[in-house]
C-alpha positions in Angstrom: 131.3 68.7 260.0 132.4 72.2 259.1 130.1 74.9 260.5 128.5 75.9 257.7 133.6 98.3 255.8 130.9 100.8 255.7 132.5 103.7 257.3 131.1 107.1 256.7 133.8 109.4 258.2 132.6 112.6 259.8 129.0 113.5 260.4 128.0 110.1 261.7 124.9 109.9 263.8 124.6 107.4 266.6 121.6 105.6 268.0 118.8 103.6 266.5 116.3 101.2 268.1 115.1 97.7 267.7 117.0 95.2 269.8 116.8 91.9 267.9 116.2 89.7 270.9 117.4 86.1 270.8 118.6 85.6 267.3 122.2 86.4 268.2 124.4 85.7 271.2 127.9 86.3 272.4 129.2 82.8 271.8 127.5 82.1 268.5 125.4 78.9 267.9 127.4 77.6 265.0 125.6 76.3 261.9 124.1 72.9 261.2 124.2 72.0 257.5 121.0 69.9 258.1 119.2 72.9 259.7 120.4 75.2 257.0 119.2 72.8 254.2 115.8 72.6 256.0 115.5 76.4 256.1 116.5 76.8 252.5 113.9 74.2 251.4 111.4 77.0 251.8 113.4 79.4 249.6 111.5 80.7 246.5 112.6 79.8 243.0 113.1 82.7 240.5 111.0 85.0 242.6 109.2 87.7 240.6 110.8 91.1 240.9 114.1 89.8 242.3 116.4 89.2 239.3 119.9 88.3 240.5 121.5 90.7 237.9 122.7 94.2 239.0 120.3 96.5 240.8 122.4 99.6 240.0 123.6 100.6 236.6 127.1 100.7 235.0 128.8 104.1 234.9 128.8 105.8 231.5 132.4 106.7 232.1 135.0 105.8 234.7 136.2 109.2 235.9 135.0 112.6 237.3 136.9 115.8 237.3 137.3 116.1 241.1 136.1 119.7 241.1 132.6 119.9 239.7 129.8 119.1 242.2 127.4 116.5 240.6 123.9 117.8 240.0 120.6 115.9 240.4 120.0 113.5 237.6 123.5 114.0 236.0 123.7 111.0 233.7 127.5 111.4 233.3 128.4 111.3 237.0 129.9 107.8 237.7 129.1 107.8 241.4 126.4 105.3 242.5 127.2 103.1 239.5 129.6 100.3 238.7 132.9 101.6 237.2 134.7 99.3 234.8 138.3 98.0 235.3 138.7 98.1 231.5 139.2 101.5 229.8 136.0 103.4 229.0 135.3 104.9 225.6 137.6 107.8 226.4 140.4 105.4 227.3 140.2 106.0 231.1 140.5 103.0 233.5 138.8 102.9 236.9 140.9 105.5 238.8 141.0 103.3 241.9 142.6 100.5 239.9 146.3 101.6 240.1 149.5 100.8 241.8 150.9 104.3 241.4 152.1 106.1 244.5 151.9 103.1 246.8 154.1 103.1 250.0 154.4 99.3 249.8 155.3 96.7 247.2 152.0 95.6 245.6 151.1 91.9 245.5 152.0 90.2 242.2 148.9 88.4 241.0 148.8 87.3 237.3 146.3 89.5 235.4 145.5 91.8 238.3 146.2 95.4 237.5 145.0 97.0 240.7 146.6 97.4 244.1 146.6 94.7 246.8 148.9 94.1 249.7 150.2 90.6 250.6 151.3 90.1 254.1 154.6 88.2 254.6 155.0 84.9 256.6 157.1 85.3 259.7 160.5 83.6 259.9 160.1 79.8 260.1 156.5 79.8 258.8 155.5 78.8 255.3 152.2 78.6 253.5 149.8 75.8 254.5 148.3 75.0 251.1 145.6 72.9 252.7 144.2 76.2 254.0 142.3 78.7 251.9 143.8 81.8 250.6 142.4 84.7 252.7 141.4 88.0 251.1 140.9 90.9 253.5 138.5 93.7 252.4 138.8 97.0 254.3 136.1 99.6 255.0 135.5 103.1 253.8 138.1 105.9 253.7 140.6 103.2 254.6 143.6 101.2 253.4 145.1 97.8 254.1 146.8 99.3 257.2 143.5 98.6 259.0 144.5 95.0 259.2 147.9 95.7 260.7 149.1 96.1 264.3 149.2 99.7 265.5 149.9 101.6 268.7 149.0 105.3 269.2 151.9 107.7 269.6 150.4 109.0 272.9 148.1 106.4 274.4 147.6 108.4 277.6 146.0 111.2 275.6 143.1 109.0 274.5 139.7 109.0 276.3 139.7 105.3 276.9 142.2 102.7 278.2 144.5 102.3 275.2 147.2 99.9 274.3 150.8 100.8 275.1 152.2 98.1 272.9 151.1 97.1 269.5 148.9 93.9 269.4 149.1 91.6 266.4 146.2 91.9 264.1 145.0 89.7 261.1 147.9 90.9 259.0 150.3 89.2 261.5 148.1 86.5 263.0 147.0 84.8 259.7 150.4 84.5 258.1 151.7 83.1 261.4 149.0 80.4 261.2 150.1 79.5 257.6 147.4 81.4 255.7 148.4 83.2 252.6 146.8 86.6 253.2 146.1 89.3 250.7 144.4 92.6 251.4 142.6 94.5 248.6 143.4 98.2 248.4 140.5 100.4 247.0 142.8 103.4 246.7 140.4 105.8 248.3 143.2 108.4 248.0 142.4 108.4 244.2 138.7 109.2 244.7 137.7 111.9 242.2 134.8 113.5 243.9 135.0 117.2 244.9 135.6 118.3 248.4 132.9 119.9 250.5 132.8 123.7 250.5 133.9 125.4 253.7 131.3 124.8 256.4 129.1 122.4 254.3 128.9 118.7 253.9 127.8 118.5 250.3 131.0 117.2 248.9 133.3 114.3 249.7 136.2 115.6 251.8 136.5 112.2 253.7 136.9 110.4 250.3 134.1 107.9 250.9 133.7 105.3 248.2 130.5 103.5 247.1 129.9 100.0 245.9 130.3 101.2 242.3 133.9 102.1 243.1 134.7 99.2 245.3 133.0 96.1 244.0 134.7 95.9 240.5 138.1 96.1 242.1 137.4 93.3 244.6 135.6 91.3 241.9 138.7 91.4 239.7 141.0 90.5 242.6 139.0 87.4 243.6 138.8 86.3 240.0 142.5 86.6 239.4 143.4 84.9 242.7 141.1 82.0 241.9 142.4 81.6 238.3 146.0 81.8 239.4 145.5 79.1 242.1 143.6 76.2 240.6 142.3 73.8 243.1 142.6 76.3 246.0 139.7 77.8 247.9 139.4 81.4 249.1 138.0 82.7 252.4 137.0 86.4 252.4 136.9 88.7 255.4 135.0 92.0 254.9 134.8 94.9 257.4 132.2 97.7 257.4 131.6 98.8 253.7 133.8 95.8 252.9 131.0 93.4 254.1 128.5 94.3 251.4 131.3 94.8 248.9 132.3 91.1 249.5 128.8 89.9 249.1 128.1 91.9 245.9 131.4 90.9 244.3 130.7 87.2 244.9 127.1 87.7 243.5 128.5 89.4 240.3 131.1 86.7 239.8 128.4 84.0 240.2 126.2 85.9 237.7 129.1 85.8 235.2 129.1 82.0 235.4 125.3 82.0 234.9 125.5 84.3 231.9 128.3 82.2 230.3 130.9 85.0 230.7 133.2 82.9 233.0 133.7 79.2 233.4 134.1 79.1 237.2 131.3 79.0 239.7 132.8 81.2 242.4 130.9 79.5 245.2 132.6 76.2 244.3 135.9 77.9 245.3 134.7 79.8 248.3 135.1 78.3 251.8 134.3 81.1 254.2 132.5 84.5 254.0 133.2 86.5 257.2 131.6 89.9 257.3 131.9 92.3 260.3 130.1 95.5 261.2 128.3 95.4 257.8 125.2 97.3 256.7 123.4 94.4 255.3 120.1 96.0 256.4 120.7 99.7 256.5 123.0 102.3 258.1 122.4 105.2 260.5 123.8 107.8 258.1 121.1 107.3 255.5 118.7 110.1 256.4 121.5 112.6 256.7 123.3 111.8 253.5 121.1 110.1 250.9 119.7 112.5 248.4 121.3 115.4 250.2 125.0 114.8 249.3 125.1 113.8 245.6 128.7 112.6 245.7 129.7 109.0 246.6 129.5 110.1 250.2 125.7 110.2 249.7 125.3 107.6 247.1 126.7 104.9 249.3 124.2 105.6 252.0 121.4 105.4 249.4 122.7 102.0 248.5 122.6 100.9 252.1 119.1 102.1 253.1 117.8 103.5 256.4 118.9 101.4 259.4 115.9 101.7 261.7 113.2 101.9 259.1 114.8 99.6 256.6 113.3 98.8 253.2 115.2 97.1 250.4 117.2 99.4 248.2 117.8 99.0 244.5 121.4 97.8 245.4 120.1 95.4 248.0 117.3 93.8 246.0 119.4 91.3 244.0 121.8 90.9 246.9 119.3 90.2 249.8 116.4 88.9 247.7 112.8 88.7 248.7 111.7 89.0 252.3 111.5 85.9 254.4 109.9 85.2 257.8 112.1 86.2 260.8 111.7 85.8 264.5 111.7 89.6 265.1 109.6 90.8 262.2 112.5 92.8 260.8 113.7 92.3 257.3 115.7 89.2 256.3 116.1 88.1 252.7 116.3 84.7 251.1 119.4 85.5 249.0 121.7 86.6 251.8 123.7 83.3 252.3 124.1 81.8 248.8 125.3 78.2 248.8 125.3 77.9 252.6 123.4 74.7 252.0 125.5 73.7 249.0 122.5 74.0 246.7 120.5 77.3 246.7 121.7 80.7 245.5 119.8 83.7 244.2 116.5 81.9 243.5 118.1 78.8 241.8 118.7 75.2 242.9 121.8 73.2 242.0 123.6 76.5 241.9 126.6 75.7 244.0 128.5 72.7 242.6 127.5 71.0 245.9 129.9 73.1 247.9 128.6 74.6 251.2 129.9 78.1 252.0 130.3 79.0 255.6 128.9 82.4 256.6 129.8 84.3 259.8 128.8 87.8 260.8 130.4 89.8 263.7 129.2 93.0 265.3 129.1 94.6 268.7 126.0 93.8 270.7 123.2 96.4 271.2 122.5 97.9 274.5 119.7 96.3 276.6 117.2 99.1 275.6 117.9 98.3 271.9 120.1 101.2 271.1 123.1 100.2 269.0 126.6 100.6 270.4 128.4 100.3 267.1 128.7 103.7 265.6 127.0 102.7 262.3 125.1 99.4 262.5 123.0 97.4 264.9 122.9 93.7 265.5 120.0 93.3 263.0 121.6 95.5 260.4 124.8 93.3 260.5 123.0 89.9 260.6 122.6 87.6 257.6 119.6 85.4 256.9 118.3 82.7 257.1 119.8 82.6 260.6 120.0 78.8 260.4 122.6 79.3 257.6 124.8 82.0 259.2 126.8 82.1 262.4 125.7 85.5 263.6 128.0 86.3 266.5 128.3 89.3 268.8 131.2 90.9 270.6 130.6 92.5 274.0 130.1 96.1 274.8 133.6 96.4 276.1 135.1 94.6 273.1 136.3 97.8 271.3 139.6 98.4 269.5 142.0 99.6 272.2 144.8 100.4 269.8 143.7 104.0 269.1 143.7 103.3 265.3 141.8 105.5 262.9 141.0 109.1 264.0 142.4 108.4 267.5 140.0 105.5 268.0 137.0 107.6 267.4 135.2 104.6 265.8 136.6 102.1 268.3 133.3 100.2 268.8 132.9 99.7 265.0 136.4 98.5 264.7 136.1 96.2 267.7 134.6 93.5 265.4 137.9 93.1 263.6 140.6 94.6 265.9 139.6 93.8 269.5 140.9 90.5 271.0 137.4 89.2 271.0 136.8 90.1 267.3 140.1 88.6 266.3 139.3 85.4 268.1 136.0 85.0 266.4 137.5 85.6 262.9 140.4 83.2 263.4 138.1 80.6 264.9 135.8 80.8 261.8 138.7 80.4 259.5 140.2 77.5 261.3 136.9 75.7 261.8 
């Protein structure tokens, strides 16, 4: 039986409390379909106040001028809202949906106008069509290079034992195992927010995206890959902000089927959802950014919520659903693992075409006193519920990314979930299971 990228660059604040106890462990317990079905039997149907439609609005227009600082209540600022792939009333497409200026040849996917990078098979290896097509979803202020091998130019200069030779990452490991592997590119270089004034953090110098920027691009990629490959399943790996981006894109695609706007139930075509270092229940940067920084740098933290005093945000309500009992007393939602039992999704039964989706979360374990070691999320923040329906696994405190990737490895703990040997092993094991 098969077992059933939030990165806010600069100004991050560490810490947080609330060690989640025994709900996660290093090895991961696996998922029993029977136990998951038993847990989901208690899930509410059409719960009041938890409509599965969007919790945040659509943007009135797709673009901003990149200079003006958004003001409180500005109805025309697109940040914090879903931008459209199609042109707006002024003829402007989503500015992140472009292949202009790429340093690589974009993947050719019928009907997909945005950027994605397909990683080649090594010599002597061809695609195993019995395996799902893997879609990789990067974190904030990032590109598909985060999935590729890397070695720092001066490893001895780093403040940790760094690699001296490049280790294979998912971009190399998955094609070598026969997986067709495609990485979305959110083109954060095209973000149209203003930069912060000198000495202030009120703009968006790091080019942080929010879900309104990311989700429509990923939604379109998943849709076009599924349409172009009838009969094939997809498995999706999301890191950091990519974790909640994956979950929301799948929700919106499922809603399209419910609303009669698409004839495919996406969960019938999804095999695995693997989300690492994700803010499924809040992020440490919330208090410092939400409502203070009005660009996407702040709006994305508002969508995530406060990590150590979490309450469901407007963005999370349709995604996580109503609260359910947990062993720790912390928040867990009934909607977090749709179709894990092959039946229940977003308050509906018979919603999955009888296909069971496998869910895995990966994050670095917390310290014994409950303080998080990951720079942005804790064990609980990254976990999915019901825990009987998700394989919530942990990497150890020494399982950080030793490559020196991304700001000289400054966020090496956060990246360890997808770039350390332990993180890589957990991802590949989940895909091969």
